[in-house]
DSSP file (Angstrom, degrees, kcal/mol; ACC not computed):
  #  RESIDUE AA STRUCTURE BP1 BP2  ACC     N-H-->O    O-->H-N    N-H-->O    O-->H-N    TCO  KAPPA ALPHA  PHI   PSI    X-CA   Y-CA   Z-CA
    1    1 A M              0   0    0      0, 0.0     2,-0.5     0, 0.0     0, 0.0   0.000 360.0 360.0 360.0 137.7   96.7  105.4   21.0
    2    2 A I        -     0   0    0      2,-0.0     2,-0.6     0, 0.0     0, 0.0  -0.757 360.0-158.9 -92.0 129.7   99.2  102.7   21.0
    3    3 A H        -     0   0    0     -2,-0.5     2,-0.5     2,-0.0     0, 0.0  -0.922   6.9-167.7-109.5 118.6   99.0  100.0   18.4
    4    4 A I        -     0   0    0     -2,-0.6     2,-0.4     3,-0.0    -2,-0.0  -0.922  15.8-138.7-110.3 126.0  100.7   96.7   19.2
    5    5 A N        -     0   0    0     -2,-0.5     2,-0.4     1,-0.0    -2,-0.0  -0.669  24.2-124.5 -78.2 128.7  101.2   94.1   16.4
    6    6 A A        -     0   0    0     -2,-0.4     3,-0.1     1,-0.1    -1,-0.0  -0.604  24.3-124.5 -77.3 132.2  100.6   90.6   17.7
    7    7 A A        -     0   0    0     -2,-0.4     2,-0.1     1,-0.1    -1,-0.1  -0.428  31.0-100.0 -77.9 152.2  103.5   88.3   17.2
    8    8 A P        -     0   0    0      0, 0.0    -1,-0.1     0, 0.0     3,-0.1  -0.396  44.7 -97.6 -72.2 149.7  102.8   85.1   15.3
    9    9 A L        -     0   0    0      1,-0.1     3,-0.1    -2,-0.1     2,-0.0  -0.386  44.9-106.7 -66.2 142.0  102.4   82.0   17.4
   10   10 A P        -     0   0    0      0, 0.0    -1,-0.1     0, 0.0     2,-0.1  -0.318  41.0 -93.7 -71.4 155.7  105.6   80.0   17.7
   11   11 A A        -     0   0    0      1,-0.1     2,-0.3    -3,-0.1     0, 0.0  -0.441  44.1-112.9 -71.7 142.6  105.7   76.7   15.7
   12   12 A R        -     0   0    0     -2,-0.1     2,-0.5    -3,-0.1    -1,-0.1  -0.559  24.1-125.6 -79.0 138.4  104.7   73.7   17.8
   13   13 A Q     >  -     0   0    0     -2,-0.3     4,-2.2     1,-0.2     5,-0.3  -0.691  12.0-145.3 -85.9 132.5  107.3   71.2   18.5
   14   14 A R  H  > S+     0   0    0     -2,-0.5     4,-2.3     1,-0.2     5,-0.2   0.939  93.2  43.9 -66.2 -48.7  106.4   67.7   17.5
   15   15 A D  H  > S+     0   0    0      1,-0.2     4,-2.0     2,-0.2     5,-0.2   0.921 115.4  48.0 -69.6 -40.1  108.1   65.7   20.3
   16   16 A A  H  > S+     0   0    0      1,-0.2     4,-1.4     2,-0.2    -1,-0.2   0.889 114.9  44.4 -72.7 -34.0  106.9   67.9   23.1
   17   17 A V  H  X S+     0   0    0     -4,-2.2     4,-2.3     2,-0.2     5,-0.3   0.887 111.6  54.1 -72.2 -35.0  103.3   68.1   21.9
   18   18 A G  H  X S+     0   0    0     -4,-2.3     4,-1.0    -5,-0.3    -2,-0.2   0.880 112.5  42.6 -63.9 -38.7  103.3   64.3   21.2
   19   19 A S  H  < S+     0   0    0     -4,-2.0    -1,-0.2    -5,-0.2    -2,-0.2   0.793 118.1  44.6 -83.8 -25.1  104.4   63.5   24.8
   20   20 A E  H  < S+     0   0    0     -4,-1.4    -2,-0.2    -5,-0.2    -1,-0.2   0.843 112.1  51.0 -83.7 -33.8  102.1   66.0   26.5
   21   21 A E  H  < S+     0   0    0     -4,-2.3     2,-0.7    -5,-0.2    -2,-0.2   0.802  89.8  88.5 -76.8 -27.8   98.9   65.3   24.5
   22   22 A K     <  -     0   0    0     -4,-1.0     2,-0.9    -5,-0.3    -4,-0.0  -0.591  55.8-173.2 -73.9 113.4   99.0   61.6   25.0
   23   23 A I        +     0   0    0     -2,-0.7     2,-0.2     2,-0.0    -1,-0.1  -0.796  34.5 134.3-106.1  89.2   97.1   60.7   28.2
   24   24 A V        -     0   0    0     -2,-0.9     2,-0.9     1,-0.0     5,-0.2  -0.560  68.9 -44.7-122.5-171.3   98.0   57.0   28.5
   25   25 A A  S    S+     0   0    0     -2,-0.2     2,-0.2     4,-0.1    -1,-0.0  -0.415  72.9 158.4 -68.6 103.1   99.1   54.9   31.4
   26   26 A T     >  -     0   0    0     -2,-0.9     4,-2.3     1,-0.0     5,-0.2  -0.638  58.5 -98.0-112.8 178.9  101.7   56.9   33.1
   27   27 A N  H  > S+     0   0    0     -2,-0.2     4,-1.8     1,-0.2     5,-0.1   0.845 124.3  53.4 -66.4 -32.6  103.1   56.6   36.6
   28   28 A E  H  > S+     0   0    0      2,-0.2     4,-2.8     1,-0.2    -1,-0.2   0.924 109.0  49.2 -68.9 -43.5  100.8   59.6   37.7
   29   29 A F  H  > S+     0   0    0      1,-0.2     4,-2.5     2,-0.2     5,-0.2   0.928 110.5  48.5 -61.7 -43.8   97.8   57.8   36.3
   30   30 A Y  H  X S+     0   0    0     -4,-2.3     4,-2.2     1,-0.2    -1,-0.2   0.882 111.0  52.6 -64.5 -33.9   98.6   54.6   38.1
   31   31 A Y  H  X S+     0   0    0     -4,-1.8     4,-2.7     2,-0.2    -2,-0.2   0.913 108.6  49.7 -67.0 -45.8   99.1   56.6   41.3
   32   32 A L  H  X S+     0   0    0     -4,-2.8     4,-2.5     2,-0.2     5,-0.2   0.912 111.1  48.6 -57.7 -44.4   95.7   58.2   40.9
   33   33 A V  H  X S+     0   0    0     -4,-2.5     4,-2.4     2,-0.2    -2,-0.2   0.891 111.8  50.5 -60.3 -42.7   94.1   54.8   40.3
   34   34 A L  H  X S+     0   0    0     -4,-2.2     4,-2.3    -5,-0.2    -2,-0.2   0.961 111.5  47.2 -62.7 -50.6   95.9   53.4   43.4
   35   35 A V  H  X S+     0   0    0     -4,-2.7     4,-2.1     1,-0.2    -2,-0.2   0.901 114.1  46.6 -59.2 -43.9   94.8   56.3   45.6
   36   36 A L  H  X S+     0   0    0     -4,-2.5     4,-2.0     1,-0.2    -1,-0.2   0.868 111.6  51.7 -69.6 -35.0   91.1   56.1   44.4
   37   37 A A  H  X S+     0   0    0     -4,-2.4     4,-2.6    -5,-0.2    -1,-0.2   0.879 108.4  51.9 -68.3 -35.1   91.1   52.4   44.9
   38   38 A C  H  X S+     0   0    0     -4,-2.3     4,-2.4     2,-0.2    -2,-0.2   0.893 111.0  46.7 -65.7 -39.8   92.4   52.7   48.4
   39   39 A F  H  X S+     0   0    0     -4,-2.1     4,-2.4     2,-0.2    -2,-0.2   0.885 112.8  49.8 -69.3 -34.4   89.7   55.2   49.3
   40   40 A A  H  X S+     0   0    0     -4,-2.0     4,-2.5     2,-0.2     5,-0.2   0.952 112.8  47.2 -66.2 -48.5   87.0   52.9   47.7
   41   41 A A  H  X S+     0   0    0     -4,-2.6     4,-2.5     1,-0.2    -2,-0.2   0.898 112.3  50.4 -60.2 -41.9   88.4   49.9   49.7
   42   42 A F  H  X S+     0   0    0     -4,-2.4     4,-2.6     2,-0.2     5,-0.2   0.955 110.7  48.7 -61.9 -46.6   88.4   52.0   52.9
   43   43 A A  H  X S+     0   0    0     -4,-2.4     4,-2.2     1,-0.2    -2,-0.2   0.890 112.4  47.8 -62.4 -40.2   84.8   53.1   52.3
   44   44 A V  H  X S+     0   0    0     -4,-2.5     4,-2.8     2,-0.2    -1,-0.2   0.909 112.6  50.5 -65.9 -43.5   83.7   49.5   51.7
   45   45 A G  H  X S+     0   0    0     -4,-2.5     4,-2.3    -5,-0.2    -2,-0.2   0.892 110.6  47.1 -58.3 -42.6   85.5   48.4   54.8
   46   46 A I  H  X S+     0   0    0     -4,-2.6     4,-2.2     2,-0.2    -1,-0.2   0.904 113.2  50.1 -69.9 -39.8   84.0   51.0   57.0
   47   47 A G  H  X S+     0   0    0     -4,-2.2     4,-2.1    -5,-0.2    -2,-0.2   0.943 112.3  47.3 -59.2 -49.5   80.4   50.1   55.5
   48   48 A L  H  X S+     0   0    0     -4,-2.8     4,-2.3     1,-0.2    -2,-0.2   0.873 110.7  51.7 -65.1 -38.4   81.0   46.4   56.2
   49   49 A A  H  X S+     0   0    0     -4,-2.3     4,-2.5    -5,-0.2    -1,-0.2   0.875 109.9  49.2 -64.5 -38.2   82.2   47.1   59.7
   50   50 A M  H  X S+     0   0    0     -4,-2.2     4,-2.2     2,-0.2    -2,-0.2   0.877 110.6  50.2 -70.0 -35.3   79.1   49.2   60.4
   51   51 A I  H  X S+     0   0    0     -4,-2.1     4,-2.3     2,-0.2    -2,-0.2   0.931 112.9  46.3 -63.9 -48.8   76.8   46.5   59.1
   52   52 A R  H  X S+     0   0    0     -4,-2.3     4,-3.0     2,-0.2     5,-0.2   0.945 113.4  50.9 -62.9 -47.7   78.6   43.8   61.3
   53   53 A Y  H  X S+     0   0    0     -4,-2.5     4,-2.7     1,-0.2     5,-0.3   0.961 109.6  48.0 -61.6 -47.9   78.4   46.2   64.4
   54   54 A R  H  X S+     0   0    0     -4,-2.2     4,-2.1     1,-0.2    -1,-0.2   0.901 113.0  49.9 -58.3 -40.8   74.8   46.8   64.0
   55   55 A A  H  X S+     0   0    0     -4,-2.3     4,-2.2     2,-0.2    -1,-0.2   0.928 111.3  48.3 -59.5 -48.1   74.2   43.1   63.6
   56   56 A W  H  X S+     0   0    0     -4,-3.0     4,-2.2     1,-0.2     6,-0.2   0.904 111.1  50.0 -62.9 -41.1   76.2   42.4   66.7
   57   57 A V  H  X>S+     0   0    0     -4,-2.7     5,-1.1    -5,-0.2     4,-0.9   0.879 110.8  50.1 -64.2 -37.3   74.4   45.0   68.7
   58   58 A K  H  <5S+     0   0    0     -4,-2.1    -1,-0.2    -5,-0.3    -2,-0.2   0.897 112.7  46.7 -70.2 -36.3   71.0   43.5   67.6
   59   59 A T  H  <5S+     0   0    0     -4,-2.2    -2,-0.2     1,-0.2    -1,-0.2   0.814 113.9  46.7 -78.9 -28.0   72.0   40.0   68.6
   60   60 A T  H  <5S-     0   0    0     -4,-2.2    -1,-0.2    -5,-0.2    -2,-0.2   0.590 107.7-124.2 -87.0  -6.6   73.4   40.9   72.0
   61   61 A G  T  <5 +     0   0    0     -4,-0.9    -3,-0.2     1,-0.2     2,-0.1   0.636  58.6 146.3  78.9  14.0   70.4   43.0   72.8
   62   62 A Q      < -     0   0    0     -5,-1.1     2,-0.4    -6,-0.2    -1,-0.2  -0.450  46.4-122.9 -78.2 155.4   72.4   46.2   73.5
   63   63 A R        -     0   0    0     -2,-0.1     2,-0.7    -5,-0.0    -1,-0.0  -0.831  18.6-128.0 -99.3 138.9   71.1   49.7   72.7
   64   64 A I        -     0   0    0     -2,-0.4     2,-0.4   -10,-0.0   -10,-0.0  -0.771  24.0-144.1 -85.4 118.2   73.1   51.9   70.5
   65   65 A Q        -     0   0    0     -2,-0.7     2,-0.1     2,-0.0    -1,-0.0  -0.714  10.0-143.0 -86.2 127.2   73.7   55.2   72.3
   66   66 A S        -     0   0    0     -2,-0.4     2,-0.2     1,-0.1    -1,-0.0  -0.474  18.2-120.5 -85.8 165.3   73.6   58.3   70.1
   67   67 A A              0   0    0      1,-0.2    -1,-0.1    -2,-0.1    -2,-0.0  -0.168 360.0 360.0 -95.6  38.6   75.9   61.2   70.8
   68   68 A E              0   0    0     -2,-0.2    -1,-0.2     0, 0.0    -2,-0.0   0.410 360.0 360.0 -86.3 360.0   73.1   63.6   71.3
């Protein structure tokens, strides 16, 4: 049977740990917020357009044809 001694863990570097553990406002975070805000704005825009379209169809008396 082979017995392997585990090496001790290396000492943590103070500067590297401090910069990686802090999750504060970085450029990546701002980019994520921007992308999520764009998707939310797109969804709201599509929803409002659908509501306006349905109202327009109702006022003009047209029938909405389904793709069935």
